[in-house]
ROTORMI-641766 format. One line per field, with one value per residue (C-alpha): residue number from 1; residue in three letters; x, y, z. Coordinates in Angstrom, 3 decimals. Each point is the difference from the previous one (the first is absolute). Example, Ala and Ser with C-alpha at 12.3 -4.5 7.8 and 13.67 -1.06 7.14 Angstrom:
2
n	[1;2]
res	[ALA;SER]
x	[12.300;1.370]
y	[-4.500;3.440]
z	[7.800;-0.660]
***
This chain:
546
n	[1;2;3;4;5;6;7;8;9;10;11;12;13;14;15;16;17;18;19;20;21;22;23;24;25;26;27;28;29;30;31;32;33;34;35;36;37;38;39;40;41;42;43;44;45;46;47;48;49;50;51;52;53;54;55;56;57;58;59;60;61;62;63;64;65;66;67;68;69;70;71;72;73;74;75;76;77;78;79;80;81;82;83;84;85;86;87;88;89;90;91;92;93;94;95;96;97;98;99;100;101;102;103;104;105;106;107;108;109;110;111;112;113;114;115;116;117;118;119;120;121;122;123;124;125;126;127;128;129;130;131;132;133;134;135;136;137;138;139;140;141;142;143;144;145;146;147;148;149;150;151;152;153;154;155;156;157;158;159;160;161;162;163;164;165;166;167;168;169;170;171;172;173;174;175;176;177;178;179;180;181;182;183;184;185;186;187;188;189;190;191;192;193;194;195;196;197;198;199;200;201;202;203;204;205;206;207;208;209;210;211;212;213;214;215;216;217;218;219;220;221;222;223;224;225;226;227;228;229;230;231;232;233;234;235;236;237;238;239;240;241;242;243;244;245;246;247;248;249;250;251;252;253;254;255;256;257;258;259;260;261;262;263;264;265;266;267;268;269;270;271;272;273;274;275;276;277;278;279;280;281;282;283;284;285;286;287;288;289;290;291;292;293;294;295;296;297;298;299;300;301;302;303;304;305;306;307;308;309;310;311;312;313;314;315;316;317;318;319;320;321;322;323;324;325;326;327;328;329;330;331;332;333;334;335;336;337;338;339;340;341;342;343;344;345;346;347;348;349;350;351;352;353;354;355;356;357;358;359;360;361;362;363;364;365;366;367;368;369;370;371;372;373;374;375;376;377;378;379;380;381;382;383;384;385;386;387;388;389;390;391;392;393;394;395;396;397;398;399;400;401;402;403;404;405;406;407;408;409;410;411;412;413;414;415;416;417;418;419;420;421;422;423;424;425;426;427;428;429;430;431;432;433;434;435;436;437;438;439;440;441;442;443;444;445;446;447;448;449;450;451;452;453;454;455;456;457;458;459;460;461;462;463;464;465;466;467;468;469;470;471;472;473;474;475;476;477;478;479;480;481;482;483;484;485;486;487;488;489;490;491;492;493;494;495;496;497;498;499;500;501;502;503;504;505;506;507;508;509;510;511;512;513;514;515;516;517;518;519;520;521;522;523;524;525;526;527;528;529;530;531;532;533;534;535;536;537;538;539;540;541;542;543;544;545;546]
res	[MET;GLU;ALA;GLN;GLY;LEU;ASP;PHE;THR;TYR;ASP;PRO;GLU;SER;ARG;SER;LEU;VAL;ALA;SER;PHE;THR;PRO;GLU;ALA;GLY;VAL;ALA;PRO;PRO;THR;ILE;ASP;VAL;PRO;TRP;LEU;GLU;GLU;ARG;ILE;ALA;GLU;LEU;GLY;HIS;GLY;ALA;LEU;ARG;ARG;ASN;ALA;ALA;ALA;LEU;GLY;VAL;LEU;ALA;ASP;SER;ILE;LYS;GLY;ALA;ARG;PRO;VAL;ALA;ALA;LEU;ALA;VAL;ALA;GLU;ALA;VAL;ASP;ALA;LYS;ALA;GLU;VAL;SER;VAL;ALA;GLY;ASP;LYS;MET;ALA;ALA;PHE;LEU;SER;ILE;THR;PRO;PRO;GLN;GLY;GLY;ALA;PRO;ILE;ASP;ASP;ALA;ALA;ILE;ARG;ARG;ALA;LEU;ALA;GLN;GLN;GLY;VAL;THR;THR;GLY;ILE;ARG;GLU;SER;ALA;ILE;ALA;GLN;ALA;LEU;ALA;LEU;GLY;GLN;ALA;ASP;ASN;LEU;LEU;ILE;ALA;GLU;GLY;ARG;ALA;PRO;VAL;HIS;GLY;GLU;ASP;GLY;ARG;ILE;GLU;VAL;LEU;VAL;PRO;GLU;SER;ARG;SER;ARG;VAL;PRO;GLN;VAL;ASN;GLU;LYS;GLY;LEU;MET;ASP;TYR;ARG;ASN;LEU;GLY;GLU;ILE;LEU;THR;VAL;HIS;ALA;GLY;GLN;ALA;VAL;MET;GLN;ARG;ILE;PRO;ALA;THR;PRO;GLY;THR;PRO;GLY;GLU;THR;VAL;SER;GLY;ALA;VAL;ILE;PRO;ALA;LEU;ALA;GLY;LYS;GLU;THR;MET;PHE;SER;PRO;ASN;LEU;SER;GLY;VAL;ALA;PRO;ASP;PRO;ALA;ASP;PRO;ASN;LYS;LEU;ALA;ALA;ALA;ILE;THR;GLY;GLN;PRO;VAL;ARG;THR;ARG;GLU;GLY;VAL;ILE;VAL;GLU;PRO;THR;TYR;THR;VAL;ASN;GLU;VAL;THR;ILE;ASN;SER;GLY;ASN;ILE;ASP;PHE;ASP;GLY;ALA;VAL;THR;VAL;LYS;GLY;ASP;VAL;GLN;ALA;GLY;MET;THR;ILE;ARG;ALA;SER;GLY;ASP;ILE;GLU;ILE;GLY;GLY;THR;VAL;GLU;ALA;ALA;VAL;ILE;VAL;ALA;GLY;GLY;ASP;ILE;VAL;ILE;LYS;GLY;GLY;ALA;ILE;GLY;SER;GLY;GLY;ARG;LYS;ASP;ALA;GLN;GLY;ASN;GLU;ILE;PRO;SER;TYR;ILE;GLN;CYS;GLY;GLY;SER;PHE;THR;ALA;THR;TYR;VAL;GLN;GLN;ALA;LYS;VAL;GLU;ALA;GLY;ASP;SER;ILE;PHE;ILE;ASP;ASP;VAL;ALA;MET;GLN;SER;ASN;LEU;ILE;ALA;ILE;ASN;GLN;ILE;VAL;VAL;GLY;HIS;LYS;GLN;ARG;GLY;HIS;ILE;ILE;GLY;GLY;ARG;ALA;GLN;ALA;THR;LEU;LEU;VAL;LYS;ALA;LYS;VAL;ILE;GLY;SER;GLY;ALA;HIS;ILE;GLY;THR;ARG;ILE;ASP;ILE;GLY;LEU;ASP;PRO;LYS;LEU;ARG;ALA;GLN;GLN;GLN;ARG;LEU;VAL;LEU;HIS;ARG;GLN;GLN;VAL;GLU;GLU;GLN;LEU;ALA;GLN;VAL;VAL;LYS;LEU;LEU;GLU;LEU;ALA;ALA;LYS;LEU;PRO;GLU;ARG;VAL;PRO;PRO;GLU;THR;LEU;LYS;ARG;ALA;ARG;ILE;THR;ARG;GLU;SER;LEU;LEU;ARG;THR;LEU;THR;ARG;LEU;GLY;GLU;GLU;GLU;THR;LEU;LEU;GLN;GLU;GLN;LEU;ARG;LEU;ALA;GLN;ASN;ALA;LYS;VAL;ILE;ALA;GLU;GLN;ALA;VAL;TYR;GLU;GLY;MET;GLU;VAL;HIS;CYS;GLY;LEU;LEU;HIS;TYR;THR;LEU;VAL;GLY;ASP;LYS;ALA;HIS;GLY;LEU;GLN;VAL;ARG;VAL;ALA;GLU;GLY;ALA;LEU;GLU;ALA;ASP;GLN;LEU;ALA;ARG;GLY;LYS;SER]
x	[69.423;-3.736;-1.854;-3.334;-2.771;1.878;-1.918;0.598;-2.816;0.302;-2.688;-0.547;-1.984;2.796;2.651;1.565;1.214;-1.723;1.421;-1.899;1.203;-1.916;2.203;-0.947;-0.469;2.666;2.302;3.288;0.306;2.420;3.211;-0.956;1.957;-0.464;2.213;-2.062;-3.200;1.407;0.923;-3.496;-1.582;2.142;-0.934;-3.650;0.608;-0.022;3.747;-0.403;-2.032;1.608;0.592;-1.003;3.019;-1.609;-3.121;2.123;1.877;-3.249;-1.253;3.188;-0.083;-3.691;0.630;2.942;-2.135;-2.998;-2.102;-2.833;0.014;-3.349;0.902;3.360;1.045;3.613;0.491;-1.687;-0.062;1.643;-0.296;2.962;0.445;1.197;1.668;1.077;2.505;0.618;3.365;0.313;0.160;-3.111;1.942;-0.073;-2.179;1.076;-1.999;0.574;-2.136;-0.419;-0.663;-3.233;-0.117;-2.786;-1.969;-0.577;2.985;0.635;-2.142;-0.117;-2.825;1.970;2.967;-2.253;-1.579;3.410;0.975;-3.221;0.435;3.351;-1.399;2.067;-1.843;2.553;3.192;-1.132;2.229;-2.353;2.931;0.979;-3.544;0.045;3.361;-1.244;-3.153;2.013;2.432;-2.562;2.496;1.890;2.493;0.210;-0.764;-0.143;-3.630;-0.501;2.265;-0.586;1.061;2.652;-0.526;2.078;1.083;0.020;3.224;1.451;0.011;3.358;1.931;1.371;2.809;-0.736;3.521;3.121;2.393;2.456;2.800;-0.563;1.929;1.919;2.661;-1.480;0.289;1.980;-0.517;2.055;-2.256;2.632;-0.385;1.569;1.034;0.890;-3.529;-2.295;-2.975;-1.509;-1.206;-3.748;-2.089;-3.734;-2.061;-2.538;-3.359;1.475;-1.366;2.727;-1.948;-3.347;-1.993;-1.660;-2.941;-0.377;-2.403;-2.723;0.848;-2.284;-1.659;0.575;-2.402;0.244;-1.427;-2.954;-0.760;1.337;1.451;3.661;0.508;2.804;2.263;-0.128;3.312;1.504;-0.124;3.159;0.401;2.563;2.626;-0.438;3.793;0.676;1.501;-0.372;-3.294;-3.695;-3.371;-1.021;-3.107;-1.386;0.495;0.134;1.772;3.036;2.810;1.567;3.248;-0.472;3.222;2.256;2.905;1.421;-2.249;1.716;-1.374;-0.055;-1.398;-3.229;-0.434;1.271;1.214;0.938;3.271;1.242;3.335;2.934;2.229;3.464;2.677;2.869;0.819;2.982;0.998;-2.202;-3.185;0.712;-1.014;-3.463;-2.408;-3.387;-3.265;-0.678;1.946;3.177;1.352;3.577;0.691;3.784;2.663;0.148;3.185;2.204;-1.068;-3.642;-3.088;-3.380;-2.816;-3.466;-3.031;-0.754;2.206;3.273;1.092;3.440;0.918;3.757;2.602;0.073;3.381;0.586;-3.506;-2.807;-3.136;-2.985;-3.426;-3.140;-0.706;2.313;3.316;0.987;3.447;0.409;3.729;1.965;0.601;3.490;0.670;2.316;2.785;1.102;0.351;-0.159;-1.449;1.836;-0.442;1.586;-3.252;-0.824;-2.577;-3.230;-1.059;-2.790;-3.152;-3.144;-3.497;-3.173;-0.615;2.454;3.306;1.044;3.272;2.452;2.942;1.099;3.531;1.035;-3.634;-2.288;-3.486;-2.898;-3.377;-3.253;-0.802;2.645;3.203;0.508;3.388;0.728;3.780;2.276;-0.254;3.574;1.155;-3.482;-2.213;-3.414;-2.957;-3.449;-2.942;-0.917;2.635;3.114;0.368;3.085;0.207;-2.255;1.343;3.299;2.745;-1.846;2.970;0.060;3.598;0.987;-2.102;-3.101;-3.444;-2.765;-3.538;-2.683;-0.975;2.527;3.366;0.561;2.696;1.712;3.402;0.832;3.530;3.008;3.219;1.820;-1.885;-1.437;-2.029;-3.703;-2.520;-3.575;-2.630;-3.354;-2.952;-1.790;0.347;0.032;-1.956;-2.922;-0.208;0.219;-2.652;-2.288;0.394;-0.807;-3.125;-1.210;0.524;-1.785;-2.924;-0.340;-0.063;-2.700;-2.046;0.164;-1.134;-2.848;-1.107;-0.279;-2.036;-2.318;-0.597;-0.988;-2.407;-1.538;-0.498;-1.677;-2.356;-1.036;0.049;-0.226;-0.495;3.551;1.786;-0.253;-0.981;3.261;2.030;-2.052;0.596;3.774;0.040;-1.688;2.439;2.918;-1.311;-0.138;3.496;1.407;-1.691;1.597;3.374;-0.368;-0.800;3.095;2.248;-1.340;0.867;3.502;0.523;-1.113;2.452;2.883;-0.779;0.150;3.372;1.369;-1.211;1.622;3.283;0.427;0.568;2.649;2.823;3.000;0.365;3.046;-1.171;3.382;2.939;1.050;3.439;1.802;-0.559;-3.772;-1.554;-3.670;-1.650;-3.499;-0.493;2.559;0.668;3.096;1.391;3.395;0.808;3.309;1.411;-1.495;-3.027;-0.309;-3.642;-3.253;-0.389;-2.924;0.331;-3.087;-1.053;-0.382;-0.341;1.342;3.034;0.932;0.378;1.562;-1.191;1.236;-2.580;-0.909;0.985;-2.672;-1.884;-0.172]
y	[-178.798;0.336;2.089;-1.594;2.530;2.896;1.701;3.096;1.860;3.072;2.635;2.032;2.672;0.910;-1.247;-1.906;-3.559;-1.260;-2.898;-2.226;-2.830;-2.663;-2.327;-3.680;-1.622;-2.491;1.026;1.653;3.437;0.115;2.025;2.958;3.248;3.148;-1.110;-3.173;2.042;2.266;-3.027;-1.413;3.283;-0.052;-3.631;0.998;2.639;3.062;0.714;3.446;1.349;2.297;-1.993;1.180;-1.138;0.653;-1.995;-2.895;-0.019;-0.169;-2.827;-2.034;0.387;-0.965;-3.187;-0.939;0.601;-1.871;3.147;0.467;2.918;1.007;2.528;1.784;2.136;-0.982;1.596;2.530;1.110;3.424;1.947;1.749;3.592;3.106;2.858;3.330;2.403;3.570;1.798;3.010;2.418;-1.569;-0.633;-3.810;-2.866;-3.590;-3.267;-3.016;-3.174;-2.577;-3.367;-1.893;-2.835;-2.179;3.075;1.961;1.199;3.709;1.690;3.348;1.307;-0.600;1.943;2.864;0.121;0.178;2.880;1.847;-0.472;1.823;2.723;-1.040;1.193;1.004;-1.328;-3.608;-2.466;-2.475;-2.183;-0.378;-1.082;-2.569;-1.305;-0.334;-1.833;-2.387;-0.857;0.121;1.789;3.290;1.492;3.796;0.091;3.522;0.250;3.753;2.942;3.707;2.425;2.511;3.568;1.197;3.484;2.606;0.811;3.451;2.278;0.129;1.823;-1.991;1.309;-0.551;0.551;-2.158;0.864;2.450;-1.394;-3.581;0.208;-3.205;-1.138;-0.607;-3.148;0.605;-1.569;-3.031;-0.678;1.150;2.561;3.297;1.815;3.130;0.442;0.550;1.210;3.410;2.225;-0.473;2.809;0.650;2.346;2.602;-1.634;-3.450;-1.517;-0.492;-0.848;-1.572;0.099;-3.280;0.777;-1.785;-2.948;-0.414;-3.602;-3.011;-0.758;-3.373;-2.284;-2.288;-3.531;1.390;2.491;3.116;2.546;0.990;3.505;0.638;3.045;2.225;0.900;3.459;2.322;1.570;3.115;1.338;2.233;3.676;0.430;-1.799;2.148;-0.606;-1.904;0.915;-1.764;-2.039;1.698;-3.386;-1.736;1.800;-3.035;0.546;2.541;0.724;1.666;3.729;0.248;-2.256;-1.096;-2.595;-1.693;-0.209;-1.834;1.824;-1.082;1.831;-1.380;0.855;3.355;0.769;1.830;1.320;-1.402;2.225;-1.458;1.236;-1.478;0.490;2.046;2.283;3.601;0.846;-1.484;1.250;-1.737;-1.520;0.476;-1.351;-0.799;-3.216;-2.711;0.550;-1.976;0.569;-1.755;0.274;0.762;2.261;2.072;0.427;2.779;0.055;-0.451;-1.629;0.192;-1.443;-0.777;-3.097;-2.554;0.743;-2.147;0.530;-1.786;0.550;0.467;2.267;1.422;1.958;1.450;0.480;-1.998;0.230;-1.562;-0.429;-3.230;-2.491;0.681;-2.126;0.472;-2.269;0.680;0.472;2.526;1.277;2.147;2.976;-1.991;3.134;2.087;3.771;2.776;3.064;1.714;-2.907;-1.303;-3.706;-0.685;-1.090;-3.460;-2.151;-1.822;-0.105;-1.333;-0.719;-3.219;-2.459;0.611;-2.062;0.237;-2.150;0.983;2.516;1.136;2.226;1.046;0.889;-1.471;0.110;-1.597;0.073;-3.481;-2.188;0.171;-2.223;-0.058;-2.515;0.123;1.527;2.202;1.180;2.105;1.428;0.902;-1.656;0.440;-1.561;-0.281;-3.488;-1.855;0.290;-2.527;0.022;-2.310;-1.787;-0.538;1.785;-0.433;1.046;1.130;2.171;1.158;2.299;2.780;-0.527;-1.500;0.560;-1.489;-0.931;-3.400;-1.370;0.625;-2.461;-0.322;-2.714;0.947;2.192;1.385;-0.711;-1.951;3.157;-0.272;3.499;0.883;-0.389;0.842;-1.315;1.317;-1.777;0.055;2.820;3.397;2.613;2.281;-2.448;0.046;3.799;0.236;-2.302;2.216;3.098;-1.686;-0.969;3.570;1.446;-2.399;0.961;3.693;-0.596;-2.048;2.885;2.466;-2.323;-0.299;3.813;0.165;-2.790;1.894;3.069;-2.038;-1.590;3.473;1.131;-2.974;0.798;3.816;0.995;3.677;0.189;-1.125;2.224;-1.874;0.925;-1.357;-3.201;-0.410;0.458;-2.471;-2.700;0.517;-0.119;-3.221;-1.748;1.209;-1.222;-3.394;-0.402;0.952;-2.596;-2.677;0.879;0.076;-3.390;-1.499;1.468;-1.401;-3.455;0.105;1.050;-2.742;-2.566;1.377;-0.179;-3.593;-1.019;1.607;-2.759;-2.468;2.087;-1.827;0.329;-2.368;-0.510;-2.482;-1.053;1.200;2.354;1.355;0.850;3.637;-0.264;1.150;-0.365;2.163;-0.298;2.448;-1.030;-3.328;-0.359;-2.676;0.112;-2.502;-1.825;-1.484;-0.058;-2.196;-1.370;-0.868;1.715;1.360;1.280;2.109;0.391;0.706;-3.199;-0.271;3.475;-0.249;0.283;-3.491;-0.915;-3.039;-1.439;0.195;-3.113;0.331;1.728;1.287;3.469]
z	[-15.096;0.391;2.538;0.664;0.564;-1.797;-2.784;-2.249;-1.764;-2.281;0.680;-3.207;1.800;2.402;-2.458;2.903;0.564;3.171;2.062;2.456;2.240;1.937;2.117;0.099;3.356;0.957;-2.840;0.853;-1.620;-2.937;0.145;-2.202;-0.556;-2.095;-2.949;-0.297;-0.045;-2.723;-2.128;0.518;-1.111;-3.147;-0.716;0.136;-2.720;2.231;-0.042;-1.572;2.935;2.551;3.216;3.437;1.995;3.373;-0.896;-1.288;3.294;1.960;-2.230;0.416;3.804;0.123;-1.998;2.232;3.084;-1.441;0.370;-2.481;-2.452;-1.449;-2.723;-0.234;-3.011;-0.719;-3.488;-2.259;-3.615;-0.560;-3.254;-1.644;1.203;-1.848;1.897;-1.509;1.592;-1.194;0.093;2.271;-2.928;-1.568;-3.213;0.095;1.262;0.639;0.005;2.235;-0.256;2.767;-1.756;0.806;2.566;-1.242;-1.068;-3.175;-2.046;-0.522;-2.624;-1.784;2.178;3.195;-1.350;-1.111;3.454;1.663;-2.290;0.745;3.758;-0.231;-2.260;-3.035;-3.095;-2.634;-1.516;0.492;-1.859;-1.641;-1.024;3.665;0.900;-2.800;1.213;3.588;-1.118;-2.174;2.806;2.781;2.190;0.357;2.413;-0.003;-3.718;-1.479;-1.025;-0.461;-0.782;0.324;-2.688;1.007;-1.176;-2.926;0.926;-2.716;-1.797;0.495;-2.965;-1.700;-2.652;-2.930;-2.168;-3.687;-1.339;0.533;2.806;-1.524;2.136;-1.019;-3.287;-0.607;-2.444;-3.439;-2.148;-3.199;-3.412;1.075;2.963;2.520;2.779;-1.030;3.168;-1.932;-1.322;2.968;-1.989;-0.435;2.818;0.119;-1.500;0.178;-2.152;1.032;0.639;0.711;3.238;2.604;3.188;0.862;3.235;0.938;2.345;3.331;0.222;2.669;0.890;0.496;3.388;1.646;1.862;3.029;0.009;1.939;-2.767;1.735;-2.429;0.450;-1.417;-2.477;0.246;-3.046;-1.620;0.391;-2.959;-1.412;-2.075;-2.443;1.572;-0.931;-0.132;-3.298;-2.739;-3.723;0.352;-0.050;0.423;-3.038;-1.476;-1.064;3.369;3.376;1.492;-2.239;-0.188;-3.384;-1.030;-0.509;-2.017;-2.021;2.160;2.348;2.599;3.385;3.002;3.312;3.341;-0.835;-3.511;-3.480;-1.248;-3.605;-0.595;-3.324;-1.226;-0.992;-2.744;-1.028;-2.278;2.485;3.057;-0.594;0.544;-2.981;1.483;3.511;3.202;0.191;2.910;-1.048;1.776;-1.848;-1.824;-2.018;-2.940;-1.211;-3.290;0.247;2.627;3.027;0.036;3.079;2.333;-1.122;2.190;-0.670;2.536;-0.657;2.152;-2.115;-1.811;-1.782;-2.944;-1.560;-3.211;0.259;2.736;3.028;1.007;3.197;0.090;2.508;-0.819;2.376;-0.676;2.054;-1.905;-1.771;-1.717;-3.004;-1.574;-3.004;-0.075;3.201;2.749;0.832;3.048;0.226;1.648;1.828;-3.157;0.448;-2.116;-1.296;3.363;1.834;1.491;-0.117;-2.672;1.749;-1.112;1.423;-1.077;2.130;-0.698;1.931;-1.945;-1.589;-1.780;-3.044;-1.963;-1.923;2.229;2.634;0.795;2.914;0.194;2.885;-0.473;2.460;-0.831;1.950;-1.302;-1.713;-2.065;-3.072;-1.795;-2.746;-0.384;2.670;3.074;0.576;2.954;0.370;2.928;-0.491;2.372;-0.562;2.382;-1.269;-2.056;-2.163;-2.829;-2.243;-3.001;-2.429;-3.514;0.668;2.589;3.135;2.122;3.117;0.387;2.849;1.431;2.078;-0.640;2.551;-0.224;2.503;-1.448;-2.501;-1.646;-2.837;-2.680;-1.991;1.452;3.002;0.331;-2.222;-0.092;1.096;3.308;-0.257;3.081;-0.769;2.721;-0.011;2.434;0.389;2.344;1.745;-1.612;2.800;-2.330;0.067;3.800;0.065;-2.692;2.013;3.070;-2.058;-1.378;3.489;1.241;-3.032;0.448;3.677;-0.921;-2.621;2.492;2.499;-2.678;-0.962;3.635;0.239;-3.214;1.192;3.268;-1.999;-2.144;3.110;1.489;-3.225;0.176;3.589;-0.183;-3.671;0.850;1.443;-3.184;-3.116;-3.211;-1.730;2.930;-0.055;-3.739;0.391;2.911;-2.082;-2.867;2.442;1.564;-3.398;-0.867;3.335;-0.411;-3.431;1.458;2.781;-2.581;-2.017;3.079;1.097;-3.382;0.178;3.511;-1.163;-2.913;2.246;2.533;-2.808;-1.165;3.540;0.297;-3.275;1.068;2.591;-2.870;-1.786;-1.776;-2.324;-2.963;-2.228;-2.636;-1.442;2.096;2.768;0.875;3.198;0.839;0.165;3.265;0.893;2.675;1.444;2.852;2.629;-1.724;-2.157;-2.318;-1.742;-2.729;0.448;-3.196;-3.485;-0.719;-3.525;0.575;0.842;3.528;2.046;3.148;2.180;3.576;2.043;3.787;0.664;-2.280;-3.658;-1.462;-3.367;-1.967;-3.279;-2.758;-1.935;-3.638;-2.022;3.056;1.507]
***
């Protein structure tokens, strides 16, 4: 279709496509609409221009009505446009590009101007600019990133000696694990460094995309506890503590102390009872009726029979432990017999024994008619039989053996889950912390008074108050760490379980708080009992798994 009298002219000055129309006398106006006009514009090579829909509508109506049009801009050339938006926290900027419509494509200068208009000066990603220029388009493209501050690390104390309670079975000459040889009790010599203080770091400031500095928080300094015995500052390095004596390093909540070790061939009526502030090593047996008490570890190379063994650390008995079984002394009194440690207890076997461990109990062969209590776990069996027969085993997290019970269906009770002592200990810690916080508040009030009215507080009182404040702050830190540890133990207790790897016999009972499970019939396969949906649930173990 042709439209006589219709003409299009591109005006470079205004960058517009101008239409004109002169109707011819005596000629009927053609039927023209906007789509036809758009096609005509494209045919003339101006298809990339941005159309003016309203102007095209006016032009079409004028042609239909045979009304002249002198000069009407119906399209224009539009350059590509770059827009930059900045995140609310000023840590990122994003680029969007509107493509050109018959105008100039995007260029580097346009992008730089858009960045400058939004105040973006740092963290500009040159690779993103290159990508946008190559594609000629972008939609919310990350074009600049701020740099977050790196806060300083708190000062910390590093222990430079192995954990004395981390002794593990040793590998023998055949390459096998020897569960009788658990290694020597660790010893350090006078002058040997045992702890190191790592100073706090200041941190590295950050920066927003507009160049504003984001301050970094400096780390908090930490100091050695003044309550560590057997150690002294290292003359060559003030950031280290060294052993002041030759002895056994023992970790406490405040750091490492060094305790001397007492060694004896055997404990009998000739050696007398032992009560020692440190670690004890007995090369042979402990005779019935004897007592050993130590603040550190106790290691016994032989067998313990009807004796009292109490340690603040670990107890290792390379032989076995036999309880009194109700035996009486010459005066008719029952011979006292129990084993208690703050750490872990390890032995080859126990029989009619009472054992309580602040950490875990490890027995390689048999636990027979014994009363076993461990805060964390009880594991019976590795290279030897691994039987729990009769008695009672109580642990917060796990009771595990190869076989639980016996063919004689001897009653064997297993208790798992929350140890009431843990909850009581947590309550005591909270109360203690509150008391310390109240004391600290009183001291702080005194120091504030001294700052405002120094004449009312004697210098000696002020000095004591500052010392007391530092001591109370250290105590609060320690109590906080203890609370965190207890909360983790209470959380883990919710996943407590009992595992019999090979077999379990009727007579086994499992208790977890108010929950109770009684095994009916023998099971010649592995079994796991755990808490599930408010009840104790027993599942068969796949062969070879535990």
